[in-house]
C-alpha positions in Angstrom: 0.0 0.0 0.0 2.7 2.5 1.0 5.6 3.5 -1.2 8.2 2.2 1.2 11.1 3.9 -0.7 9.4 7.2 -0.2 8.8 6.4 3.5 12.5 5.5 4.0 13.7 8.6 2.1 11.4 11.0 4.0 12.4 9.7 7.4 16.0 9.8 6.4 15.7 13.5 5.6 14.6 14.0 9.3 17.5 11.9 10.6 15.3 8.9 11.3 16.9 5.7 9.9 14.2 3.2 8.9 15.2 -0.2 7.6 13.5 -2.0 4.8 12.0 -4.5 7.3 10.7 -1.7 9.5 9.2 0.0 6.4 7.4 -3.2 5.5 6.0 -3.3 9.1 4.7 0.2 8.7 3.2 -0.7 5.3 1.3 -3.6 7.0 0.2 -1.2 9.7 -1.2 1.2 7.0 -3.0 -1.7 5.3 -4.6 -2.9 8.5 -5.6 0.6 9.5 -7.4 1.2 6.2 -9.1 -2.2 6.4 -10.3 -1.7 10.0 -11.3 1.9 9.3 -14.1 0.4 7.2 -15.5 -1.1 10.4 -14.9 1.8 12.8 -13.7 5.4 12.8 -9.9 5.2 13.3 -8.5 7.8 10.9 -9.6 10.4 8.4 -6.2 10.1 6.7 -6.1 7.2 4.3 -4.2 8.5 1.2 -0.8 6.6 1.2 1.5 9.6 1.0 -0.5 11.5 3.6 -0.3 8.5 5.9 3.5 8.4 5.6 3.8 12.1 6.5 0.9 12.8 8.8 0.9 9.5 10.7 4.2 7.7 10.5 6.8 10.6 10.2 4.7 12.7 12.6 4.8 10.0 15.2 8.4 9.0 14.7 9.6 12.6 15.3 9.1 11.7 19.0 12.4 9.9 18.7 14.1 13.1 17.6 12.6 15.1 20.4 13.5 12.9 23.4 16.0 10.2 24.1 14.3 7.1 25.3 16.6 4.8 27.3 16.7 1.1 26.5 13.6 -0.7 27.9 12.0 2.5 29.1 8.4 2.2 30.1 5.9 4.4 28.1 2.1 4.8 28.3 0.2 6.2 25.3 -2.8 7.9 26.7 -5.9 8.0 24.5 -3.9 6.1 21.9 -6.7 5.7 19.3 -5.2 4.0 16.3 -1.8 3.7 18.0 -0.2 7.0 17.2 2.4 8.0 18.1 3.6 5.0 20.1 3.2 2.0 17.8 5.3 3.4 15.0 7.9 4.3 17.7 7.7 0.7 18.9 8.3 -0.6 15.4 11.7 1.2 15.5 12.3 0.6 19.2 10.9 -2.8 20.1 12.8 -2.8 23.4 10.4 -0.2 24.8 7.8 -1.4 27.4 4.6 0.0 26.0 1.1 0.3 27.4 -1.7 1.4 25.1 -4.5 3.0 27.0 -7.9 3.9 25.4 -11.4 4.4 26.6 -12.9 2.5 23.6 -12.4 -1.2 23.7 -12.9 -1.8 20.0 -9.9 0.4 19.3 -7.9 -1.9 21.6 -9.1 -4.9 19.7 -7.7 -3.4 16.5 -4.4 -2.6 18.3 -4.1 -6.2 19.7 -4.6 -7.6 16.2 -2.1 -5.0 14.8 0.6 -5.7 17.4 0.1 -9.4 16.9 0.6 -9.1 13.1 3.7 -6.9 13.6 5.2 -9.2 16.3 5.2 -6.4 18.9 4.7 -7.0 22.6 2.5 -4.4 24.4 0.0 -4.1 27.2 -3.5 -2.9 26.4 -5.5 -1.0 29.0 -9.2 -0.3 28.6 -9.9 2.8 30.8 -10.7 6.4 30.7 -7.5 8.4 31.4 -8.9 10.0 34.6 -9.6 6.5 36.0 -6.3 5.0 34.9 -4.4 7.9 36.4 -5.9 7.1 39.8 -5.4 3.4 39.6 -2.4 2.2 41.7 -1.4 -0.2 39.0 -0.6 2.7 36.6 -0.2 5.9 38.7 3.3 7.2 38.7 4.6 3.9 37.2 6.0 5.1 33.8 9.2 6.7 32.7 7.2 8.4 29.9 3.6 9.2 29.0 2.7 10.4 25.5 -0.3 11.8 23.8 -1.1 13.1 20.3 -4.1 15.2 19.3 -6.3 14.1 22.2 -7.2 17.3 24.1 -5.9 20.7 25.0 -2.5 20.7 26.7 -4.1 22.0 29.9 -6.4 19.0 30.1 -3.7 16.6 28.7 -1.3 17.6 31.5 -4.0 16.6 34.1 -4.7 13.3 32.3 -1.1 12.3 31.6 1.2 13.6 34.3 -0.3 11.3 37.0 1.0 8.3 35.1 4.6 9.6 35.1 7.2 8.7 37.8 9.0 11.6 39.4 11.9 12.2 37.2 10.1 11.0 34.1 8.7 13.0 31.2 5.3 13.7 29.6 5.6 14.0 25.8 2.9 16.1 24.1 2.7 16.1 20.3 1.0 19.3 19.2 0.3 21.3 16.1 0.7 24.9 15.0 -1.2 26.4 18.0 1.1 25.0 20.6 2.3 28.3 22.0 -1.2 29.4 22.9 -1.9 26.0 24.4 1.3 26.0 26.4 0.7 29.5 27.9 -2.8 28.3 28.9 -1.5 25.1 30.4 1.4 26.6 32.6 -0.5 26.5 35.9 -2.0 23.1 35.3 1.4 21.7 34.5 2.8 23.1 37.8 -0.2 21.8 39.8 0.3 18.3 38.4 4.0 18.3 39.5 5.4 19.1 36.1 7.8 21.6 34.6 8.3 22.4 30.9 11.7 20.9 29.9 11.8 22.0 26.3 10.0 22.3 23.0 11.2 20.7 19.8 9.7 22.3 16.7 9.4 20.6 13.3 8.0 21.4 9.9 6.5 18.4 7.9 7.1 18.1 4.2 3.6 19.6 3.6 4.8 22.7 5.5 2.5 22.0 8.5 4.1 22.9 11.8 4.5 20.5 14.7 5.8 20.9 18.2 6.8 18.2 20.7 6.5 19.6 24.3 8.5 17.9 26.9 7.3 18.2 30.5 9.4 16.9 33.3 7.8 15.4 36.4 9.5 17.1 39.3 7.1 16.2 42.2 4.2 13.9 42.9 0.8 14.7 41.5 -1.6 15.6 44.3 -4.0 12.7 45.1 -7.2 14.6 44.0 -6.0 14.7 40.4 -6.8 13.8 37.7 -10.4 15.0 37.8 -13.2 14.0 35.4 -13.5 15.8 32.0 -16.7 17.5 33.3 -14.9 18.9 36.3 -12.0 20.1 34.1 -14.4 21.9 31.9 -16.4 23.4 34.8 -13.4 24.4 36.8 -10.3 24.6 34.6 -6.9 25.3 36.3 -6.1 28.9 35.2 
């Protein structure tokens, strides 16, 4: 389905070496995503070249923004169709990955996908605010990541509770990241986080991306995360 030569060349331009075998895995990913998209809403992006740029390259830029130690633990919060973490796992199979989503049928797709790709992962069916309060997951991960799930203010409240003190929350954001970051500053601090850097990228289609790195410097207070309704009713400003 994908032009794997194009995929390898585009990733190489961004300093991301992708082997022929890894490119074949991403091609299988794309094929399964389109097939399953006929059964449920997983993605609006199905044109092969757009998938290379807007799904795979966009996800893999995480590896340019932050150094992930060998066998680091990472939870992808609201993972949806598996972005960004499953493409990252294709290149870094050593990572200990937990895919969390509130919709079980997405996890069924991801289980089938990871099985077909030969990837080992954990699958957690939970809302982020429930998972973040569960002792099995709370402050257990070296990294949490999220892509296009919610505003950065709410994402910080959803994701930082999963991260160990000393770990990092990785937020993949679009062109409006500066406004979101300014709005999220107090929420980040309340959750025990501190902005550690922003890596900016421009995709081949000229769309702008930013990967915001938030270091966990202290424990998240026990009353967080709150429900989405409470976040909307009483945002941290």
